[in-house]
N, C-alpha and C positions, 0 to 999 in steps of 0.2 A: 504494500500500500504506500501511497505517496504521503509523506509527512506534511503536516500543516506548517507552512513557512512563517506564519504570523505568531512567532513566539515572542515572549516579553524580554527574554535575555538576548541582547544584541552583542555578538562576538564579532570582531573584525574578520572579514573573509580573506583579507590579504594582510599579512603581518609586515612589520617594518623591515625584517631581513629579506623577505621575498620582494618587497617593493624596491629595496636598494639593489638587489640582484637584477631586477628588470630594468632599472634605471641605468645600471652599468652596461647592460646589453645595448641600450640606445646610445649612450655616451659615457664612456669610461671616465671622463674627466668632469662630469657634471657635478655641481654642488648646489644643493637646494637649501633655502632658508627653512627652518623647522616649521614655520607656519604654512609655507607653501607645500612642504612634504605632507603635513597632516591634512591639508585641504585636498591634495591629489589622492591620498589614500582614502579619504572619505568619499570622494567622487567615484573612485574605483569600486569601493564597497557598495555604493548605491547602484552603480551600473550592473555589477554582478548579481545583486539581489533582484533588480528589475528583470534581468534576463532569465534568471532561474524561476522567478514567480511566473512569468509569461510562459516559459517552457513547461512548467508543471501544469498550468492551465491548459496548454495545448495537449499535453499527455492525457489529462482528464477528458478533454473534448473528444479525442480519438478512442476513448474508453480503454486506455492503457493503464497498466499498474506499475510500470517502470519508466522512469525518465530515461530517454535514449538520446544519443548524440544527434539524431535527426530532428528531435524537438528543439534542441538548442540551436542547431544550424538554421532551422526554419525561422526561429525568432530573430536571430542575428540578421538573416537575409531580409525577411519581410518588414521587421520593425526598425532596423538600424542600417540597412543596406551595407552590411558587413559580410564579405565573402572571404572565407579562409582558404588560402592556397592548399591544394591537395585534398580538400574536403569537398565532396560533391553533394549537393542538395538537389532533390528532385525538382524543386521550383526553379533553381538556378539553371539546371539543364533545360527545362521546358522553356524558360524565358529566353535563354540564349538561342535556342532553336527557332523560336517564333520571331525573333528580331534579326535573324541571319539573312542578309540580302543575297547571299550566294545562290540559293535555289531559284529565286526570281530572276537573277541575272542569267543563270544557266538556261532557264526556260526561254528567256527572250533571245538568247543566242541560238538556241535550237530552232526557234520559229524563223529566224533569219536564214537558216540553212534550207 
């Protein structure tokens, strides 16, 4: 069963060490003011919580009992227009096929022949 995410105890979803490691991946020489660091960590926590809440709602909507990667990928794609490299989502594939001008171009060239 999916847990209820509306718990009263709020633990940070990303801790300071993990945040620092992510920052070093982006810029090894970056130095942040402590207030900026806290604000960014808070925003990251809120974003993660929003994505997980929406993904759990999607799981319930499809009558699933387990949160799956496809739920998170769908939320990232549909709600935030975020596409992860190497991760395929059925909506991303369908969208890319429907907007692909190649089939129309090929059909027009075939008609000219």
